[in-house]
N, C-alpha and C positions, 0 to 999 in steps of 0.2 A: 393286631394280635395282642391279647392281654399279656402284660409282663408278669412272669411268675415270681412269687416270693421265695422260691426255693433257694436261690443264691444266699439270701439272708439267713434262712434256716440252716443251710449247709455250713455257713461261716460260723454260726453259733455252735453247731455240733463240733466243728474242728477246734474251736476255742474252749470247749468244755473242760473243767478241771478234773473230771473223772471220765472213765471210758463210756463211750456212746456207740452202740452198734446200730448201723442202719440196715434193716432187713430189706431185701430186694422186693420190688413191687412187680406185679403182673400187670402190664399196660391195659389189657382188656378189663380185668377186674377193677383196676383203679378208675378207669373211665366210667364204669358202671356205678362205682361208689360216688364219684363226683356228681353224676346225674341224679342219683338218689338223694343226695344232700342238697342239690341245687346250689352249688358253690363253684367258684373258679379257683385256679391256682394263684390268683392275685392275693388271696388270703393265706395266712400261715397254715390254717387247717387244710385248705385245699391243696397247698403245696406238699404237706406231709402225706395226705391221702394219695396224691398223684405220683409221688416219687419214692414212697417207702411202703413196705408191708407193715411197718411199725418201727419204733425206736426202743432199744433196750438201753436204759440210762442208769449209770452208776452201778456197773457190774450186773445189770439186769434187775436191779431193785424196782425200778419203775418201767412199766411197759406202756409207752405212748402208742395208741392205736393209729394205724394208717389204713391201707387197703387190704390188710390181712396177709398172713404168711404162715404156712403150715397150720398148726392148730390155733395160732393167735388170731382172734376174730377181727373183722374190719369194723369201721366206725358205724356204718348204717345198720349192720346186723345186731349191734349192741344198743342201739338208740331207740327212743320212743318219740317219734315226731308228733304224735297226737298230744302228748303231754309236754312237748317242748324240751325233751331231755336228749342231749347228745353226749353219749359216753365217749370220753377221749383217752382214758387210761386206767390201768389197774396197777397196784403195787404187789409185791411178793407176799404180803400178808392177807390179801383179799380186800384191801381198801380200794375205793372206786372214786374216779374223778369224772364229773359230768359238767357240761357247759349248758347253762339254762338261765332263765329269768327268775330272780328271787320273787318278783311280783309282776303282774301284768303291766306292760308299758316300760318296764325297767330295762336297762342295758344288760344283755346276757353276761353272766360271770361264771367262773369256774367254782364248783362246790366240791368238797371232799367228804366222803363217808369213811370214817376210820374204824378199825376193829377194836380200838381202845375205849371209845365212848359211844359207839353205835349211833352217832348223830351226824347230821349234815352241817358242815362248816362252810360259809361263804368266804372264799378267799379274796373276793372283791377285785379280781383281775379278769380281763378279757382273755381269750385263748392265746393270742400272740404274747401278751405280757406274761401270762403264766408259763408258757413254754420257754420263753426267753429266760425267765428267772430260773427255771429248772435246769436249763443248759448252762446257765451262768454260775451254778453252784449252790442253789437253795436247798437241796435235799438233805444234807447233813443236819442242818438246824431244824428243818421241818420234821425229820424223823428221829430226833435226838433221843426220845424216850422209847423208841420201838426197835432199837438196834442192840446187838450184843457182840462181844469180842469174837472176831473171826467170821462175821457174817458175810464178808466179801466172797470168800471161797465157797461157802455153802450156797449162797445165792447164785453164783456163777455156774454151779453144777446143775441148776434147774433148767428145764426146757422153757421156751417162751410162754407155753400154755400151762405151766405148772406154778403152784404157789405152795407156801407152807401152811399146813394145818398145825396150829399151836394149841397145846393143852397143858395147863388150864389156859383158856383164851384171855387175851389182853384186857378185856372189859371186866374181868374178875379181879378181886384183890390178890389172889394167889398167882395170877398171870401177869402182873405188872412188870416183873423183872424177867425179860425174855432170855436172859443168860441161864436161867435155871428151869425153863419149861421144856416140854417135849415138843420137838419139831419134826414133822413128817411131810414129805412131798406128796401133794394131791393135785388133781386137775384144778386149774385156776377157777373155772366156773363153780366148782364145788366149794372152794374157800369163800368166794364172793357170796354165794347163796346162803352159806352157813351164817354169816354175819347179818345179812339182810333178814333172814328168818328169825334170828335171835332178837333183832331190833323190833320186829313185829310182835313177837311173843312177849317181850318185856315192855312193849308200849313206848319205845324210845322214839 
């Protein structure tokens, strides 16, 4: 029997320097997700999909996708296998993390689409390296320019399938300082599509 990577992931969750909530998984749905992705629990992605409905990291700022929970989608539902895109997480501002190849034949790496520049950034990390870094405390530095005083309590008040609609948006000059913008809870999918649409319209 294959040895699951879940004990490694669980240990990283326990050692995280900020709160990490493990959403419960539905075993039948999780099995379907693993089959759709054609992966096993020996991988960190497979272990997360099999054992969690998702992970809410750092007061819920980052939602790492698993096999789905409530309104939070599962990995296969958000991915595009034909294009080689596996969506692995969203942040509370509508940013998106995908695991994909930068070019044909390359090792798949995690890429981030941010609401502040509307572009894809190759983080040059595989899935396990990315998730380990996230659980080890990488988020404060990564999001240094996108947080505001008191964000913790605001973010914790959102449901897993909600995000903040920010106006003016962070990609505008007026929206760079998130401590002075308007923030409103909206469905996560709505926030994600807003920035993707903006990128297409602006040619980013």
